[in-house]
N, C-alpha and C positions, 0 to 999 in steps of 0.2 A: 380534363375527363375527369371525374369522382371517383374515388374508389371506394365501394361501397364496402360494410362491414361482411355482406356473404362473401364478396369477390376477395376481399384481405383474408378469411375465415378457408376459402379456398386453395391459397396459395402459402398457407401458413400448413395447412393439413399435409402439403406434400413435400413441404420439407423435411429434411432428414438432421439430426444433430451431429455434428461430426466430432470426429476424435483428432483432426489435423488441428483443431482449434488450438489447445492447449499447448500442442509442439509448435504451430507458429508463436504463440505469447511467448514463449520460454526460449525461441530463438532470436526475439527482441531483446534479451539481457534484462528483463524486466523480473521484479522481486519475485520468487515461485508463489507465493501467498496471495500476491494482487496479481497475479496471473491466472492462479486456480477460480479466486472470486471473479474475474473478467470471463472465464470460462462459464462458471454457472451461470453468470447475466446471460451471454452472449445463448447457451442451450437453452434458456427461459424463453428469449424472444428468439430464437429458432432460427439463428443467424448463420449463413456460410460462410466460408474460411474468406471469399473473396469480398464480402461487406467485412468483416474483422481487418481485412488488410486496406480497406478503403478508410480505416480510421486510424490505422496505426500510428499517426504522429498525435493524436489526443492521447491514445494509452500510454504511450513513451512520457509524454508532456506530464501528465497525472502519476504517475510511477516517478519521475525526477522532484517532483513537487512531495509527493508523500514521502520521499528520501530524506528529501532537505528537510520537512517537520521534524522526522523521528530522528535527525541528526541533532536536531537543534536541541529534543527533547531531552535524549541522551547527552548533549553537553550540559545542559542545565540543571541536570541532577547531578550529573559529575562535578559543577561548581560546588552546587548544595551540600553535598556527604565532604567535598573537601574542605571547604567554610564549616563544618560540624567538626570535624576532624580538629582543624585548626583550633576552634574554640576550646574543642574538649582539652589539645594538647596543652597549650594557654592556663587554663583551669589548673590543671596538674601541675604544672611549672611554679604557679601562684601559690598553689596552695604547700608545695613543699619548700617555695620562700620565706612563707608565711611561717609555717614552722620552722626553721631554722632564727628565724630573728626572736 
């Protein structure tokens, strides 16, 4: 069976955006901002809660991937700040020894 554009539009026009989608997404213990973005996407395509439930492993997997990426970026920033602080401390120590000599 071929789904025509007119048939698809008919089904889409009968769908309603559900407020339960965000509640379901938050119940998956994913990041709140990510859940809100997912809900906006699901609202845009007019996906009902059953369709969202069907793809929950993908949502959780993407959330985990994004959290790992953010954590890695945060760790990289901390290391960079630590190195800069250490260099600044070394410069201060070197200058104080140079003045004393």
